[in-house]
N, C-alpha and C positions, 0 to 999 in steps of 0.2 A: 543274651535273649533273643529268642526267635521273632521274626518280624510277624506282626499280627496277620491272620489269614484273610484272604478275600472271600467274604459270605456271599453266596449265590441266591438270587431271588429266582422263583420258581414261577414261570408262566404269567398266570393271570395275577391280579392283585385284589386283595379284599376291597379296596377303594374303587372309584370309578375311572381311575387314571387309564388302566391298561385292561380293557375287556375286549374279547375277540367274538365276531359272530360267526354263526354256522348255519347249516341247512341239513335237513334230514334225507336220508335217501328215499323214502315214500314221497316227500314233498318234492324232490327234485325229479322223480320219475313221473310225477304227475303233471310236469310242465311240457310244453312243446319245444324242440329244439332251439327255437329262437329266444324262447323265455329261458331256458337253461342257460343259454349264453349271457343273456343280460344279467339274470340273477347271479351267476358267478363272476362276471364282470363287476358287479357292484359290491358283491361281498369281498371278492380277493382285494380290490382296490383298497376298500375300507380297512382290511386287515393288514395290509402292506403298511398303510398310514399309521395303524395301530402299532406296528412294530417299530416303525421309526419314533413313534411317541416313547415307547417302552426304552429305547436308547437314551432319550433326552431324560425321562424319569430316572433311569439308572445313574446317567453322568451326574445329575443335579445332587444326588444323594451319596455319591462316592461308591456306588454298587459296581464291582468290578466283573461280575459273573451272573449270566442271565440264561436261563432255559428258556428256550424258545418253544412254544406250544406246538404240539405235534398234530393239531387240528386247524392250522390256519387256513389249509385249501382243501375242504372237503370235495370229495369226487374227483380229486387230481389224479388218484391211483385206480380209478373205476375201469374194470376190464371192457374193452370194446368201445369206450367212450373218450374221445381226445378232446372234448370240449375245454375242460380244465387247463390241459396243456395249452391250448391255442390262447387262451386268455391270458394265461401267465407269459407266453411269448410277447404279446402286445404290452405287457406290464413291465417288461424286462428293466427300462431305466429306471421305473420306482422302486424295483426290488434291489437293484445295485446301490441306489441311494440309500434305502434303508440300511443294508449291510456297511456300508462306508460309514454311516453315522456310529454304529458299533465300534468299528475298527478306529475311527478317529478318535473316539472317547476312550480306546484302551480297554474295551470291555469285552471279555471272553463269552463266547455264545456256544451252548450245548443244547442237544435234543435228546429226549428219552422216549422213544415211540412207545405205542400201547403195548399192553401185555400180551395180546393175542398174536402178536409175531413170534412164531416158533420154528426157528430155521431147522431145527434138529427132530421135528416130527417125524413119526413113522409112517404119516399119512402123506403121499405126493402131493395132494391137491393143497393141503396145507401149507407144505414147504414152498410151493409155487406162490400162492397168495401171499406168504410172508415175504418171499424175496422181491415180489413185485411191490409190496407196500413199503419195505425198507429202501428200496430203490428210490422210490418217489421222494421219501425224507432226505435221502442222500442229494437227489437233484435240487430239492429245496435249498439245501444248504450251498450247493454249487451255483444257484441262481442269485442268492444273496450275496455271492462272492466270498465265502467263508473257507478258508484253507482245508485241504485234504489231509488233516492230520489229526492227531489226538486233543490237539489245542481247541478244536471245535469238535467235541466228542459225539458221537452217535452211540447212546448207550442202549444195551439191552440186557435183560436177564438171561440165564442159562437155557431156559425153554424147558423141554420134556425131560423129566428126571430120569436119572440113569442113562443118558445118552450124551454124555460129555465128550466121549470119543469121537462120536459122530459130529458134534458141534466143532471140535478142533480140526477133524479132517476137512470140514466144508469151509472154513473161514479162508483159506488160502485162495480159493477159487471165487470168492465174492469179487464183484466188480470193484475196481479201485476207489470209486467215488464212496463205496461202502467200507471196503476193508481197511483202508487208511485212516478213517476216523473212528472204526469200531472199538468200544470197550465193554466189558462185562460187569455185572452187579450181582453179589449174592443176595438170595432171597430168603423168605420165612420157611420155606417148605422144601422145595425141590434140589436147591444148590446152596450149601453152606460155603463157607470160604475154602474148607478142605477140599471140596468138589471142584471148585470153579477154579482155584489158583492154578492147578496143572493144565488146565484147558488154556489159560491165559499164557501160561510159560511156553505151551508147546506150539500155540497159534501166534504168538507174538503181539498179543494186544493187551492193553492196560486193563487192571482190575481195579473198580470203584468199590471200596469197602464200606458196607452200611452196618453201623454198630448196633443199631435197634433191630435190624433184621436178624443179626447174629444173635443177641440176646435172647430174642424171642425164640428163634429156632433152637437154640441149645438150652433154653430154660434156665438162663444164667440170673443171678441176683440183680445185676444192674450194669451199666456201662463201663464201671470202674473195675470190672474182672479183667485180670492180667491178660487174658488172651486178647482182648480188644487192641492193646498196644502191640502184642505180637502180630496181629493180623494187619494192623495199620503198616508196620515196618515189612512184613512181607509182600504186601500189595504194593509199597513204594518200589521194590525191585523190578516191578513189571513196567514202570513208566520211564520213558526215555524223551526228555530228562526227567529226573525224579521232581524237579521244581514244578512239573506240571500235575502232580498228583491231586486227584480230586476224591473226596470222600463225600458221604451223605450223612446229614445230621437231623435227627428228629428225636422226640419222646414220645412214649405211650401217654396216652390221654389219662388214663386211671393208674398208672404205675408202669415199670419197666417191661411187664408181659403183655400189657396191652397193645394188639396190633395197630389201633387207631392213633392217628398223629394228635398230639395236643396242639393247642392254638399258638404257643410261644414255646421257647426253648428255656427250660427251667433248669436243665443241667447239661452242660458242655463237657463231655468226657475228658479228663487229662490226658489220655492217649493221642488226642488230637491237637496237643499243645504246639506241635511244629508241623502240621499239615498246611501247605500254603493255599490250598482252595477247599472250602467247605460249602457245599451245596445244602441249603437249608429247607427241608421237607417239614413245614410247620403249617397248619390252617391260616395262621395269622399272616403268614406270607410277608408283605413288606414291613408289618409292624414286628414280626419276629426278627427279621434281619435288622432293622433299624435299633432294636433293644440289643442285640448282639454287638453291634458296631459301636453302640454307646458304652458298652462295658469295655471297650479296648483302653489300654493304660495311655495316658496323656503325653 
């Protein structure tokens, strides 16, 4: 019988334990340079402390996979403004300590940047902005001291539809901090598994399979469709080692075809029975993870 999976907690919690602060671009731009620095210093320091608190939260509950928020350091990737980078330079010891708290507890950390990152856009300005933002996420992982490997995955969707060949061609030229961590996930519209798997194979990056996206895109009856198991196994061939394979788990709010995520997980597909790492995308967050972990055999 396979070992029970490690269920992953996504970013923020429903409860008050792990909440992160932010600032809007309009609010930031209304500040003087000195006020901007003070604002980011306070906000970044607080969010780093909350990241360290997330390590404690996960360790206390036996959670071994955590998705780090992609919005920890607002304005860090702002073009022409290095205020955020200078602030993080001063906070380097705190960041390293927070990262070490996860490593010491044996907790794997991933990031899944925002959907607007489109590396294979047909617009040069979008490609440039996407690369800058993705580079900032990779630098964040570096600053926490997380490995440049898919163990600390930096996950994207396929981007602009119909441009899989362009995506595969550009991946080898990405900066090492990005390329060595990069993984790709199927979505509900532009890239199904059949579109994305060849990109992953050509580019040498792991494929994170999402059964809910697959069911919605292909209009399948539910996540017990035989194709779900077939894609789990196909995706596993892109993971090196295969024991690092991650899949995403969610249920539709009002049925399998509902794109909206339910609060808890009512159905764990049998196709996931031997997947070692399952990231839970449910609105209930820590409650959903706790319920799944409680269903483990004793």
